[in-house]
DOSE-11367 format. One line per 8 residues: their letters; for each residue x, y, z of N, C-alpha, C. Coordinates in nm, 2 decimals, padded with zeros to 4 digits. Layout:
% residues N
a) X Y Z X Y Z X Y Z  ...;
% end
This chain:
% residues 91
xxxxxxxx) -02.91 01.82 -08.59 -02.98 01.69 -08.61 -03.09 01.67 -08.50  -03.15 01.78 -08.47 -03.25 01.78 -08.37 -03.38 01.72 -08.44  -03.45 01.64 -08.36 -03.58 01.58 -08.42 -03.56 01.45 -08.49  -03.44 01.40 -08.50 -03.42 01.27 -08.57 -03.38 01.16 -08.47  -03.41 01.19 -08.34 -03.38 01.09 -08.24 -03.48 00.98 -08.24  -03.43 00.85 -08.21 -03.52 00.74 -08.21 -03.59 00.73 -08.08  -03.71 00.68 -08.08 -03.79 00.66 -07.95 -03.74 00.52 -07.90  -03.68 00.52 -07.78 -03.63 00.40 -07.72 -03.73 00.36 -07.61;
xxxxxxxx) -03.85 00.39 -07.62 -03.95 00.35 -07.52 -03.97 00.20 -07.52  -03.98 00.14 -07.40 -04.00 00.00 -07.39 -04.15 -00.03 -07.38  -04.23 00.07 -07.37 -04.37 00.04 -07.35 -04.44 00.02 -07.48  -04.42 -00.10 -07.54 -04.48 -00.14 -07.66 -04.61 -00.22 -07.62  -04.70 -00.24 -07.72 -04.82 -00.31 -07.69 -04.79 -00.45 -07.64  -04.69 -00.52 -07.69 -04.66 -00.65 -07.65 -04.62 -00.66 -07.50  -04.53 -00.56 -07.47 -04.49 -00.55 -07.33 -04.60 -00.53 -07.23  -04.69 -00.44 -07.27 -04.80 -00.41 -07.18 -04.89 -00.53 -07.17;
xxxxxxxx) -04.92 -00.60 -07.28 -05.01 -00.72 -07.27 -04.94 -00.83 -07.18  -04.81 -00.85 -07.20 -04.74 -00.94 -07.12 -04.74 -00.91 -06.97  -04.73 -00.78 -06.94 -04.73 -00.73 -06.80 -04.87 -00.76 -06.74  -04.97 -00.73 -06.81 -05.11 -00.75 -06.76 -05.14 -00.90 -06.75  -05.09 -00.98 -06.85 -05.11 -01.12 -06.84 -05.04 -01.19 -06.72  -04.92 -01.14 -06.70 -04.84 -01.20 -06.58 -04.90 -01.16 -06.45  -04.96 -01.04 -06.45 -05.02 -00.99 -06.33 -05.15 -01.07 -06.29  -05.23 -01.10 -06.40 -05.35 -01.17 -06.38 -05.31 -01.32 -06.34;
xxxxxxxx) -05.22 -01.38 -06.40 -05.18 -01.51 -06.37 -05.11 -01.52 -06.23  -05.02 -01.43 -06.21 -04.94 -01.43 -06.08 -05.03 -01.40 -05.96  -05.10 -01.29 -05.97 -05.19 -01.25 -05.86 -05.32 -01.33 -05.85  -05.39 -01.34 -05.96 -05.52 -01.40 -05.97 -05.51 -01.55 -05.94  -05.44 -01.62 -06.02 -05.43 -01.77 -06.00 -05.35 -01.80 -05.88  -05.24 -01.73 -05.86 -05.15 -01.76 -05.75 -05.22 -01.75 -05.61  -05.28 -01.63 -05.60 -05.35 -01.61 -05.47 -05.47 -01.70 -05.45  -05.54 -01.73 -05.56 -05.65 -01.83 -05.55 -05.60 -01.96 -05.50;
xxxxxxxx) -05.49 -02.01 -05.55 -05.43 -02.14 -05.50 -05.39 -02.13 -05.36  -05.33 -02.02 -05.32 -05.30 -02.00 -05.18 -05.42 -02.00 -05.09  -05.53 -01.94 -05.13 -05.65 -01.94 -05.05 -05.71 -02.08 -05.04  -05.70 -02.16 -05.15 -05.75 -02.30 -05.14 -05.66 -02.38 -05.05  -05.53 -02.35 -05.05 -05.44 -02.43 -04.96 -05.47 -02.39 -04.82  -05.50 -02.27 -04.79 -05.53 -02.23 -04.65 -05.66 -02.29 -04.60  -05.75 -02.33 -04.68 -05.87 -02.39 -04.63 -05.85 -02.52 -04.56  -05.75 -02.60 -04.61 -05.73 -02.73 -04.55 -05.59 -02.75 -04.49;
xxxxxxxx) -05.50 -02.65 -04.51 -05.36 -02.66 -04.46 -05.34 -02.57 -04.35  -05.22 -02.59 -04.28 -05.18 -02.50 -04.17 -05.13 -02.37 -04.23  -05.16 -02.26 -04.17 -05.12 -02.13 -04.22 -04.97 -02.12 -04.23  -04.90 -02.17 -04.13 -04.75 -02.15 -04.13 -04.69 -02.23 -04.24  -04.73 -02.35 -04.27 -04.67 -02.42 -04.38 -04.71 -02.36 -04.52  -04.83 -02.32 -04.53 -04.88 -02.26 -04.66 -04.80 -02.13 -04.68  -04.79 -02.05 -04.58 -04.72 -01.92 -04.60 -04.57 -01.94 -04.63  -04.51 -02.04 -04.56 -04.37 -02.07 -04.59 -04.34 -02.12 -04.73;
xxxxxxxx) -04.43 -02.21 -04.77 -04.41 -02.26 -04.91 -04.44 -02.15 -05.02  -04.54 -02.07 -04.99 -04.58 -01.97 -05.09 -04.47 -01.86 -05.10  -04.40 -01.83 -04.99 -04.30 -01.73 -04.99 -04.17 -01.78 -05.06  -04.16 -01.91 -05.08 -04.05 -01.97 -05.15 -04.07 -01.98 -05.30  -04.19 -01.95 -05.34 -04.22 -01.96 -05.49 -04.13 -01.88 -05.58  -04.08 -01.76 -05.54 -03.98 -01.69 -05.63 -03.86 -01.77 -05.66  -03.82 -01.86 -05.57 -03.70 -01.94 -05.59 -03.72 -02.03 -05.71  -03.84 -02.08 -05.73 -03.87 -02.17 -05.84 -03.87 -02.09 -05.97;
xxxxxxxx) -03.88 -01.96 -05.97 -03.88 -01.88 -06.09 -03.75 -01.86 -06.15  -03.64 -01.88 -06.07 -03.50 -01.86 -06.13 -03.47 -01.95 -06.25  -03.50 -02.08 -06.24 -03.47 -02.16 -06.36 -03.57 -02.12 -06.47  -03.69 -02.09 -06.44 -03.78 -02.05 -06.54 -03.74 -01.92 -06.61  -03.69 -01.83 -06.54 -03.63 -01.71 -06.59 -03.51 -01.73 -06.68  -03.43 -01.82 -06.64 -03.31 -01.86 -06.71 -03.35 -01.92 -06.85  -03.45 -02.01 -06.85 -03.49 -02.08 -06.97 -03.56 -01.98 -07.07  -03.65 -01.90 -07.01 -03.72 -01.81 -07.10 -03.64 -01.69 -07.15;
xxxxxxxx) -03.56 -01.63 -07.07 -03.48 -01.52 -07.12 -03.34 -01.55 -07.18  -03.30 -01.68 -07.16 -03.17 -01.72 -07.21 -03.06 -01.64 -07.15  -03.08 -01.59 -07.03 -02.98 -01.52 -06.95 -02.97 -01.58 -06.81  -02.85 -01.61 -06.77 -02.84 -01.67 -06.63 -02.86 -01.56 -06.53  -02.94 -01.59 -06.43 -02.96 -01.49 -06.32 -02.83 -01.46 -06.25  -02.82 -01.35 -06.19 -02.70 -01.31 -06.12 -02.66 -01.40 -06.00  -02.54 -01.40 -05.97 -02.49 -01.48 -05.86 -02.57 -01.45 -05.73  -02.59 -01.33 -05.70 -02.67 -01.29 -05.58 -02.81 -01.35 -05.58;
xxxxxxxx) -02.87 -01.36 -05.69 -03.00 -01.43 -05.69 -02.99 -01.57 -05.65  -02.89 -01.64 -05.70 -02.87 -01.78 -05.67 -02.83 -01.80 -05.52  -02.75 -01.71 -05.47 -02.72 -01.71 -05.32 -02.84 -01.69 -05.24  -02.92 -01.59 -05.28 -03.05 -01.57 -05.21 -03.14 -01.69 -05.21  -03.15 -01.75 -05.33 -03.23 -01.87 -05.34 -03.18 -01.98 -05.25  -03.05 -02.00 -05.24 -03.00 -02.10 -05.15 -03.04 -02.07 -05.01  -03.04 -01.94 -04.97 -03.08 -01.91 -04.83 -03.23 -01.94 -04.81  -03.31 -01.90 -04.91 -03.45 -01.93 -04.89 -03.48 -02.08 -04.89;
xxxxxxxx) -03.41 -02.15 -04.97 -03.43 -02.30 -04.98 -03.39 -02.36 -04.84  -03.27 -02.32 -04.79 -03.22 -02.37 -04.67 -03.31 -02.33 -04.55  -03.36 -02.21 -04.55 -03.45 -02.17 -04.44 -03.58 -02.24 -04.44  -03.63 -02.26 -04.56 -03.76 -02.33 -04.57 -03.74 -02.47 -04.53  -03.63 -02.54 -04.57 -03.61 -02.68 -04.53 -03.59 -02.68 -04.37  -03.52 -02.59 -04.31 -03.51 -02.59 -04.17 -03.65 -02.57 -04.10  -03.72 -02.48 -04.15 -03.86 -02.45 -04.08 -03.94 -02.58 -04.09  -03.95 -02.64 -04.21 -04.03 -02.76 -04.23 -03.98 -02.88 -04.15;
xxx) -03.85 -02.89 -04.14 -03.80 -03.01 -04.07 -03.80 -02.99 -03.92  -03.79 -02.87 -03.87 -03.79 -02.85 -03.72 -03.93 -02.82 -03.67  -04.02 -02.79 -03.76 -04.15 -02.75 -03.72 -04.25 -02.86 -03.69;
% end
């Protein structure tokens, strides 16, 4: 049965376009907004808040993929949220 194997490649046109689109939005728009924030804001606060952005993505990921993120992701998000709250309240 040689030669009858299916191609299980995940690199479809849709996946490639979604990857490019998310890169443009994530890096292009995201970094532009961080630069605008740095023009008027304190660098420490801007960098702390921008580093916490992946935590906001967990619920978005859950809604869009219909799969709950792993427990470790939620625990990590709790640490990030707690650390950010401590830095902003003590700073």
